[in-house]
Each structure stands twice: as structure tokens, then as C-alpha cells.
C-alpha positions in Angstrom: -0.3 0.0 -0.5 1.6 3.7 -1.1 1.7 6.1 1.5 -0.7 8.4 -0.2 -3.3 5.3 -0.8 -2.6 5.4 3.9 -3.1 8.5 3.9 -6.7 8.7 2.2 -7.4 5.7 4.1 -6.7 7.6 7.5 -8.4 11.0 6.2 -11.2 9.0 5.3 -11.3 7.1 9.0 -11.1 10.7 10.4 -13.9 12.3 8.3 -16.3 8.9 9.4 -15.3 9.4 13.1 -16.2 13.0 13.5 -19.5 12.2 11.8 -20.2 9.6 14.1 -19.2 11.0 17.1 -21.4 14.4 16.0 -24.5 11.7 15.5 -23.9 10.3 18.5 -23.5 13.6 20.5 -27.1 14.4 19.1 -28.7 11.2 19.8 -27.6 11.0 23.2 -28.6 14.8 23.7 -32.1 14.3 21.7 -32.9 11.1 24.3 -32.2 12.7 26.9 -33.8 15.7 26.1 -37.1 13.5 25.3 -36.6 11.5 28.9 -36.2 14.9 30.8 -39.4 16.0 29.1 -41.3 13.0 29.6 -40.4 12.8 33.2 -40.1 16.3 34.7 -42.0 18.6 32.3 -39.9 21.4 32.5 -40.4 24.7 30.8 -38.8 24.8 27.4 -36.7 27.4 28.6 -35.1 25.4 30.7 -35.6 22.2 28.1 -33.6 24.4 25.5 -30.9 25.2 28.1 -30.2 21.8 29.2 -30.1 20.7 25.8 -27.4 23.6 25.2 -25.0 22.2 28.0 -25.6 18.4 27.2 -24.7 18.9 23.9 -21.6 21.1 24.5 -20.5 18.1 27.4 -20.8 16.1 24.6 -18.8 18.0 21.8 -16.3 18.5 25.1 -15.9 14.9 25.7 -15.6 13.8 22.2 -12.8 16.6 21.2 -11.5 15.7 24.7 -11.2 12.2 24.1 -9.8 13.0 20.8 -7.2 15.1 21.8 -6.0 12.5 24.1 -5.7 10.4 21.6 -3.7 12.0 18.9 -1.5 13.0 22.0 -1.2 9.6 23.1 -0.1 8.4 19.4 2.4 11.4 18.9 3.7 10.8 22.3 3.6 6.9 22.4 3.1 7.5 26.5 -0.1 4.8 26.8 -0.2 1.4 25.5 -3.8 0.3 24.9 -4.7 -0.4 28.2 -3.8 2.8 29.3 -6.0 4.8 26.8 -9.0 2.3 27.5 -8.8 3.4 31.0 -8.5 7.0 29.9 -11.4 7.0 27.8 -13.1 5.7 30.5 -11.7 7.9 32.9 -13.2 11.0 30.3 -16.6 9.3 30.0 -16.8 9.1 33.7 -15.7 13.0 34.2 -18.2 13.9 31.5 -21.4 12.3 33.7 -20.0 13.7 36.8 -20.1 17.2 34.8 -23.5 16.3 33.5 -25.0 16.1 37.2 -23.4 19.2 38.1 -24.8 21.0 34.9 -28.4 19.4 36.4 -27.9 20.6 39.4 -27.2 24.1 38.2 -29.9 24.2 36.2 -32.1 22.7 39.7 -32.8 19.5 38.1 -31.7 18.2 41.3 -33.0 19.2 43.9 -31.3 19.5 47.2 -27.7 18.9 48.2 -28.4 15.4 49.8 -29.6 14.4 45.9 -26.7 15.8 44.5 -24.2 14.3 46.7 -25.4 10.5 45.8 -25.3 11.0 42.6 -21.8 12.3 42.7 -21.3 9.0 44.9 -23.1 6.9 42.6 -21.1 8.3 39.6 -17.7 7.7 41.2 -18.4 4.4 42.0 -19.8 3.5 38.7 -16.6 5.5 37.3 -14.2 3.3 39.7 -16.2 0.1 38.1 -16.1 1.4 34.5 -11.9 1.5 34.4 -11.9 -1.3 36.5 -14.0 -3.6 33.5 -12.4 -1.5 31.0 -9.1 -2.1 32.4 -9.9 -6.2 33.0 -11.6 -6.3 29.0 -8.4 -4.7 27.4 -6.1 -6.9 29.7 -8.1 -10.3 28.1 -7.9 -8.7 24.5 -4.0 -7.7 25.0 -3.2 -11.3 26.2 -5.1 -12.5 23.0 -2.8 -10.0 20.8 0.3 -10.9 22.8 -0.2 -14.6 21.3 -0.7 -13.2 18.0 2.3 -10.7 17.9 4.5 -13.3 19.4 3.1 -15.9 16.6 4.1 -13.4 14.1 7.5 -12.7 15.3 7.7 -16.6 15.1 7.0 -16.4 11.3 9.7 -13.6 10.8 11.8 -16.0 12.5 11.2 -19.2 10.5 8.7 -20.8 12.9 5.9 -21.3 10.7 3.4 -23.4 13.0 1.0 -20.3 13.0 -1.4 -19.5 16.0 -3.1 -22.0 18.1 -6.7 -22.3 17.9 -8.2 -19.2 19.7 -11.8 -18.8 20.7 -14.4 -16.2 19.8 -15.3 -14.8 16.2 -13.9 -11.1 16.9 -11.7 -9.5 15.2 -8.6 -10.8 17.2 -9.7 -14.1 16.3 -10.2 -13.0 12.6 -6.7 -12.1 12.4 -5.2 -14.8 14.5 -6.6 -17.0 11.4 -5.3 -14.7 9.0 -1.8 -15.3 10.6 -2.6 -19.1 10.4 -3.4 -19.0 6.9 -0.4 -17.0 6.6 1.8 -19.4 7.8 0.1 -22.3 5.8 1.0 -20.4 2.7 4.5 -19.5 4.0 5.1 -23.4 4.4 3.5 -23.9 1.2 6.1 -21.6 0.0 8.9 -23.4 1.6 8.1 -26.5 0.6 7.9 -25.5 -2.9 11.4 -23.7 -2.7 12.6 -26.8 -1.4 11.3 -28.7 -4.0 12.6 -26.3 -6.3 16.3 -25.9 -5.0 16.3 -30.1 -5.3 15.4 -30.0 -8.7 17.3 -27.2 -9.6 20.4 -29.5 -8.4 19.1 -32.6 -9.9 18.8 -30.5 -13.5 22.1 -29.4 -13.0 23.4 -33.0 -12.4 20.8 -34.3 -15.2 22.5 -31.8 -17.6 26.1 -32.2 -17.1 25.3 -35.8 -17.7 23.5 -35.6 -20.7 25.7 -32.9 -22.4 28.4 -35.1 -21.1 27.8 -38.4 -23.1 27.7 -37.1 -26.3 30.6 -34.7 -26.0 32.7 -37.3 -24.7 32.0 -39.7 -27.8 32.8 -36.7 -30.1 35.9 -36.0 -28.2 36.8 -39.6 -28.5 35.8 -39.7 -32.3 37.8 -36.9 -33.5 40.8 -37.7 -31.4 40.5 -41.3 -33.4 40.5 -39.0 -36.4 43.2 -37.4 -35.8 45.5 -40.3 -34.6 44.8 -42.0 -37.9 42.8 -45.0 -36.6 41.2 -45.4 -39.8 41.7 -43.9 -42.8 39.7 -45.8 -45.4 36.6 -43.9 -46.5 33.8 -46.1 -45.1 35.9 -46.1 -41.5 35.7 -42.5 -41.8 32.3 -42.0 -42.9 31.1 -44.5 -40.1 32.9 -41.9 -37.8 31.3 -38.9 -39.2 27.8 -40.3 -38.9 28.7 -40.8 -35.4 29.5 -37.1 -35.2 26.9 -35.9 -36.9 24.4 -37.9 -34.6 25.8 -36.7 -31.4 25.8 -33.3 -32.6 22.5 -33.1 -33.4 21.6 -35.0 -30.2 23.6 -31.9 -28.4 21.4 -29.3 -30.6 18.0 -31.3 -29.7 19.1 -31.2 -25.9 19.8 -27.1 -26.2 16.8 -26.7 -27.8 14.6 -28.3 -25.3 16.3 -26.5 -22.9 15.8 -23.2 -24.5 11.8 -24.2 -25.2 11.5 -25.0 -21.4 13.1 -22.0 -20.3 10.5 -20.3 -22.3 7.7 -22.1 -20.6 8.6 -21.9 -17.3 9.2 -17.9 -18.1 6.0 -17.8 -19.5 7.5 -16.2 -22.4 6.4 -19.0 -24.7 5.0 -17.4 -27.6 2.3 -19.1 -30.3 2.2 -18.4 -33.8 -1.4 -19.6 -34.6 -2.5 -20.5 -37.5 -5.8 -22.2 -39.1 -4.9 -25.6 -39.3 -5.9 -28.8 -38.4 -4.7 -31.2 -36.1 -4.9 -34.4 -38.1 -2.6 -33.0 -40.6 -0.2 -31.6 -37.8 0.1 -35.4 -36.7 0.0 -37.4 -39.9 3.1 -35.2 -40.8 4.7 -36.4 -37.8 3.7 -39.9 -37.6 4.8 -40.4 -41.9 8.2 -39.0 -40.7 8.2 -41.7 -38.0 7.2 -44.4 -39.7 10.6 -45.3 -40.9 12.2 -45.4 -37.7 9.3 -47.6 -36.7 10.1 -50.2 -39.5 13.6 -50.1 -38.2 13.1 -51.3 -34.7 10.1 -53.7 -36.0 7.3 -51.7 -34.5 3.8 -50.9 -36.2 2.6 -47.5 -36.4 -0.8 -47.0 -37.1 -3.1 -43.4 -37.4 -6.6 -43.5 -37.0 -8.5 -40.1 -37.7 -12.4 -40.0 -36.7 -14.5 -37.8 -38.6 -13.2 -34.9 -40.2 -11.4 -32.3 -38.0 -12.2 -28.7 -38.2 -8.9 -26.4 -38.8 -8.5 -24.4 -35.4 -5.6 -21.5 -34.4 -2.8 -23.5 -33.6 0.9 -23.1 -33.6 1.8 -26.3 -36.2 5.1 -25.9 -35.2 4.7 -25.8 -31.5 2.2 -28.6 -31.8 4.6 -30.7 -34.3 7.2 -31.0 -31.8 4.9 -32.1 -28.9 3.4 -35.1 -30.9 7.0 -36.0 -31.7 7.9 -36.3 -28.5 5.0 -38.2 -27.5 5.5 -40.6 -30.5 9.1 -40.3 -29.8 8.8 -41.6 -26.6 6.4 -44.6 -27.3 8.6 -45.6 -30.1 11.3 -46.0 -27.2 9.5 -47.6 -24.8 7.8 -50.4 -27.4 9.7 -53.7 -27.8 10.0 -54.9 -31.2 7.1 -56.5 -32.7 4.7 -54.2 -30.9 2.5 -51.5 -31.9 1.9 -48.0 -31.5 -1.4 -46.6 -32.1 -2.3 -42.6 -32.5 -5.5 -41.7 -33.0 -7.5 -38.2 -33.5 -10.6 -37.6 -32.6 -12.9 -34.3 -32.4 -16.1 -33.2 -30.4 -18.2 -29.6 -30.3 -15.3 -27.9 -28.5 -12.0 -29.5 -28.4 -9.7 -31.9 -30.1 -8.0 -35.0 -28.8 -5.2 -37.0 -29.7 -4.3 -40.4 -28.0 -1.0 -42.4 -28.4 -0.9 -45.8 -27.1 1.6 -48.2 -27.3 2.4 -52.0 -26.1 5.6 -51.5 -24.2 7.0 -51.9 -20.9 4.5 -49.5 -19.2 5.0 -47.2 -15.9 4.8 -48.2 -12.7 2.0 -46.4 -10.7 4.5 -45.1 -8.1 6.3 -43.1 -11.2 3.4 -42.2 -13.1 2.5 -39.0 -11.3 6.1 -37.8 -12.3 6.3 -38.5 -15.7 5.8 -35.0 -16.9 8.5 -33.7 -14.1 11.6 -32.4 -16.1 14.6 -35.4 -16.1 12.4 -37.8 -14.5 13.2 -41.3 -15.9 12.2 -44.4 -14.3 15.3 -46.8 -13.5 13.6 -49.3 -16.5 13.7 -46.0 -18.7 17.7 -44.7 -18.6 18.6 -48.3 -20.1 18.3 -46.6 -23.9 18.9 -48.5 -26.7 20.4 -47.0 -30.6 17.3 -45.6 -31.2 18.2 -42.0 -31.4 16.9 -40.8 -28.3 19.0 -38.1 -26.5 17.7 -39.7 -23.3 17.5 -36.3 -21.4 14.2 -36.3 -19.6 12.4 -33.0 -21.3 10.3 -34.1 -23.7 7.5 -34.9 -21.7 7.7 -32.0 -19.8 8.0 -29.5 -23.3 4.9 -31.3 -24.3 3.3 -30.6 -21.4 3.9 -27.0 -21.9 3.1 -26.3 -25.2 -0.3 -28.4 -24.6 -1.0 -25.8 -21.7 0.0 -23.1 -23.6 -3.2 -23.7 -26.4 -5.6 -24.2 -23.4 -5.1 -27.8 -23.4 -4.5 -30.7 -21.0 -2.5 -33.8 -20.8 -3.2 -37.0 -18.9 -1.4 -40.7 -19.1 -2.6 -44.2 -18.0 -0.4 -46.9 -17.7 -0.6 -50.3 -17.1 3.2 -52.5 -16.3 4.1 -54.5 -18.9 1.0 -53.8 -20.9 1.5 -50.3 -22.1 0.8 -46.8 -21.9 -1.8 -44.0 -23.4 -0.9 -40.5 -23.3 -3.7 -38.0 -24.1 -3.8 -34.5 -25.2 -7.2 -32.4 -25.3 -6.8 -29.2 -27.2 -10.0 -26.8 -27.3 -10.8 -25.4 -30.7 -10.3 -21.6 -30.9 -12.5 -19.6 -33.4 
């Protein structure tokens, strides 16, 4: 909250307080005059004079209370208990002054009655101060609990405030502190998880980048030492270098794409295109790879899918990641089935395989970057970069389109990934 906004709130609160004070003084004076008229039937002149004195006493009491409060705020000489007692004393003084005014106006007959009223008023003043102090002490004790909890929060103790009885403002404040403690605890847990993920990311990047670089270095050293000199051998070495360079390039592209997704800077270049066309192109490009691996790759399009505003390049990458993942985890002789369908408001894609499946304990983590189950760490010669970023990028791209991703799996039976994207007009 800015200083100017706070200043405006203070001014508005002060104005409201003065309006309320004027209303209370007017109401109290009117009620007192009404009772005096009903009970005593004084002359009109006395009634008017009584009203003037009562209104003046009320104004002086309010002004004195305001001046005392301002003085205490600036000097900080009294705490809340002292301020409450001072207000009680001012109220009692106002009551006694009113009695003296009534005696002066001859509304109280005799010194005896005046002395009795003064004694009763003094008793009421003492009781008022005591009860005000008692209530204020109880409130301050509860506020102390909240204050101590806030200090604990500042020191890192996120246990919050114990359950506080009541439904007043202090109880509401305690509940707000509890809510703050819970949110801070959640933020701390997220930060710890993020730090752990960052460490894992650094280790994973180091490992996954070191592997192709080591291969390239070994092949270059072999060529430099003249290990091979025939054209066939050199071509085989150059193919290895090109494959690992492409692998590094894919990994760097994945890291850059993921950084954009995390930063919320992924900008979609939407165009009117049908998802079946994107999926058809990916399947056609992947079919030779599936045949080399001894797999059957099918594509099924249900009905005519309408063109929608999609980023074709991004979605092609997402579909490629899903299909590449299915091919990598399906043994020879297996089947990978891709299906595209459309409903009234969305288009869906399913990539199902008859591969190794995913353990139930692993399934919630498949969208986590750099996460690979132990069975998945054993990569074959399928050209996989093994970085573990593909599914995380797929999820980010689909969600950037306003869609959702899902996965179901049964170990040793197969896995099905599902993508649903709304049709944007």
C-alpha cells in the first residue's frame, strides 16, 4: 500500500469518526431531552438550556478524547490498556460534569440528592475503569499471542497460532496469521522442492551433455590419430559425430524451449490448421524409424477435424515427443497407435503403445523434467537424447494452447498419453 493511499484512508477514517461522533452526541442529547420532557415536564426555556449544556458537554468530551488520543499517538506514552482507561475516565468525567450541570439548572433538588448522585457516579467511574482494564487486558493477552506468532513467523517458525476462541476481530486476525503461516509453509516446501529440482537439473544437464561430447571427443581423437584411413571407416565416424551433434542440438533446443515455458515467455504463432494434418506429418516422418525398430505404427482419424487456431510447429514438436517416447519404450514386434478425434469444443489426440508400461509410483512424475524411471534409463540405439525433457515440453506446449494432458499405464501392458486442445475460433 502506497503512502498516498494510506494517507487517504487515514483522512477518510478521521472524517467518518467525526461524523459518527456528531451523530452520537445529537442522539444522546435528543434521548436525554425526551426523557427529561416525559419525566420532569420542565419549561421550554429550561429544556432548551439543558439541551445546549448536554450538547456542549458531549462535544467537549469527544474533543477531549480526540485530543488525548492524538497526543498519545504522537508521544506513545500509553499502551492500549492506558488509552482505554483514559477514555473510561473521560466518560466518567463527562457523567459527573453532566450531573453538576443538572444541579446548576435546578433539575436536582437539594444537596443530598447531588451528593448521592456524585457518589454513585464515582462508584460507576471506578467500576468502569476496572472493567475496561479487565476487558482490555484479556484482549491484549490474545493480541500478545498473535504478536508472538508473527515474530515466530519472521524467525522462520511456521507453526502459526494455536486455535483461538471467539469470533471477534482478534480471532479473525489469528486466523489470518494461521493462513499466512500455511502459505509460507507451502512456499517453503515449494522452494525446497525447487532447489532439489535445480540440483537435479544441473546434474542431469552435466551428465546428458557430457555423454555426446565425450563420444565426439573420442571420435575426433581417433580421426586425428589416424586410427581409420579408409573411406568406409571415416564415413562411419562422421555419422557418429553428426548423430551426437544433432543430439546436442536437440537437447539445447529443449532447454531453451523449457526456459521459455517456465518464464511464461512462450509465444504461440497461431494459424488455422487441422490437428490431423500435424499428426499425419509426424506419423509419416516417424514411420521409417518404427519399421527399423520392428514396430507397427498406426494412425486413425475419426471424422473430419476442423481447422483451428494452433501453432503448428509447436504442436508438431509436442506430438513428436509423445510418439518418440512411445517408440523408445515399445519392444520389437509391438504396436504404437495414434488416434485423432473431435468433439464439439475440442480436439483430442491419443498415443497408445504396447510397451513396458509405467509403474504406478512413477506415473505422477512422468511430466517432471529430467525424471526417468530406472527401467527407462536403459536406452537403446533409437536415437533418443535421453534428456528427459520431452514430456515436460509437451505439457507446456499443450497448456499454452489452453489444453490438458493425461496418461494412463499398466506395467508390461502399455501406456496411453492423451492430449485435449480446445478449438479456438
